[in-house]
N, C-alpha and C positions, 0 to 999 in steps of 0.2 A: 342584807343584801346573800344572794347564794354564792359565795366565792368559789364552789366548787365546780359548778354550773359554769360560770364565765370564767374558768379557767377550761375548761374542755372546750368552751366555745372560741378561745383565744386558739387554743393548738388548730381547732377544725378549720376555723373561719381566716387566721392569721397565719401561720405557721406552715402547715403544710402546702398552701395555695403559693408559698413562697419557697416549694422545692426542699423541703426540710424533712426528710423523711428518716431518719437515722435512728432506730429507737430508741438506742440510748442518751439522745437528747431530749426526745418526746417523753422519754421516761422523766427525766430531770426536771422539764419546763413542767409537767404532771403533779412532780413531789414536791418543790420549792414552793414555799408562800410566797409569792411576788409580794403580795397585800401588805407584807411586815415591813418590806424596802421601801415602800413611799411614805410622804406625812399622811397621820389618822386623819386628815380630813379629805384627802385624795385619794383614800383607799378604793371607794366605789369606782375610780377612773383608771385604777391600777391596771388593768387588763385591753385599756384601748390603745390601739395602733396609733400612738403618739409618744413623745418625750416627755416626761414628766418632771417637774423642779422637785428638787429635792431640798433647797436651800443653800445658802451662800454664793448666789449665783450660777450651779452647776444643775444639771438634767441628769434622769435615768432614761439610757436608749429603750426604744420600744422594742417589744418584746421579738418581732420577727428578726431587729439586728442582732439580737441576743442570740437567738436560735442561730442564725447562719454562724456566727462568729464560735459557737459551740460546734457546730458540726464541721469546720474549716479546722480547728483545732487538733477534733478527734482527742480529746481526751482519754486515758486508759488507766488502769488502776495502777497503782505504784506512781503516777505522774508527781512530778514536784512542780508547782506550777508558780508564777511571780504574775501578779496582778499590779500592773500601775496606772493608780487614778481608781481608788477604791467606790467613791462617790458613797453610797449609802449600804453597800455590803451585797447587793442582790446578784449582782454578777459574779463576784468570788464563791456565795453560795452555789450559784450554776455550778462553776467550776469545780467546786468541792466535793459534787456529788459522785465523780467519778475518782478523782485524783487522790491521791495519799493526802495531800496537804497543799495549801493555798496561801501564801504568803500574800497580802494586799496591802499595796504603800499607798497610803493618802496623803497628799500633801500640806491640806487643812484641817487644822487638830479637831475644831468642832463635827468636822464631817468624818474623820477618823474616830471620833468617839461614837457617834452616831452609827458608824457601822459597826463600832464591836457590841453595840447595845441590839440592834436590830439583829444580827448574827446569832446572839445569845438567847433571842426570844424565839429566833427560828428553830433554835436547837443544834444548830454547826456546828461544831466542835473541832473541824481540822482545818480552820480558818485561821491563821494570827494576822491582826490589823498592826500595821505598822503607821507613825506618822513621819514623813520626811518625804524627798524627791526622788522618786523611783526611777525617773528617766536619767539621774545620776548613777544608775546601776544599785543593787540592793548584795551585797556579798555574801551574806548570811544566806544559807542554805545554796549554793552555787554547787553543781552547775543545774539549771532550769532544764527540767523536760518540754517545757511550754512557759511562754511571756505573750502576755497579751497587754497592749497599750488600750486601753477604755474609754479613748478621747481622741480627736484628731492633734495631730504634729506637724511641722511641714518636713522636720527631716528626721531620721532617727539616729540615737547614739551608738557611737561603735562601741561602747563598754556591754550595752544588752546583748550583742551577739558574742562578744568576750564571752558572758557567764550564761549561754544557752550549750546546751549538752551535745554532742553529735549524735544527730538525729531529732534535733530536738526542732519545734516551731513556735514562730514568732509571728502575732497578729496583730496589725496596725493598721490607721486609718492615716494615710499619708499624703498632705496636699495643703491647701486652701481652698476657704469658698472661691468661687459657689459649688466645686466638686472635688470632692477627696477620693482614692480608690483606697478601697478595704481589701488588704494585701495581706498574702501569708508567705512567709521565709523560712525554709528549711533548711538545716545546717547540715550538709553531708557529713561522711564519715571523715574525711579529706581537709573539713574545714570550711570549706565553701558555703556560699549562699544563693541557694536559689531561691527565683522569686515568682510568685504569680498573683496576678488581680484576680480577685473573689468576685467585686462588684464596683459600682460607684455610688458614692450617697453623700452626704454632710452631713459629720457631727458634732457637736460642743469640742472646743480644743482643751487638750489638757492644761491646766495649770502648773507652769513650770518656773526653776531656776535654773538659770548659768550653767551649762552643760555640752558636752562635745556632740559634734554633729555627724551623721553616717547617711549617705544619700545614694541610692545607684544613679 
């Protein structure tokens, strides 16, 4: 299979029609080898407009959702990023394309190991994969310039806003089936949180243990 042609077609036929035009985002999607972050048997489907199973009952988001997340978070050089729900590591690799470093926290130890192997295979050396419950907060590396929850939650934990830097952005899918709101939260210099709904969708929920809640 010609992965480079498939990657180009993904960007032109899926990403741009969804109003993703940020050149930095398009560069990340063109550079990160998405096929390395899906099971080998599914690599021919890596660029299709659908979620893909990655094991342990979890699924990788479709490319257009990953692109919309990147565009909303607007990662800049020097940013320190926390991802909650590493999955197979593909989203962490996209975040790391611009960030100084990414800390990707995955609650399932087998998926955490899978993400670590995939990132190494892809040559991504500025992502640290941690095994644990990122929804409970992750003090190492605070404050974060950007935080991403790579799955759905019914409410947001207070601690994640506490760990966000002034001017920082947090992106999350909030709600429950049949519709979740893909939402960007921005922390002002005064510590207030501004909320902007980017689009409506439905994604798999994050696995989690007990944690504090925060909702607007």
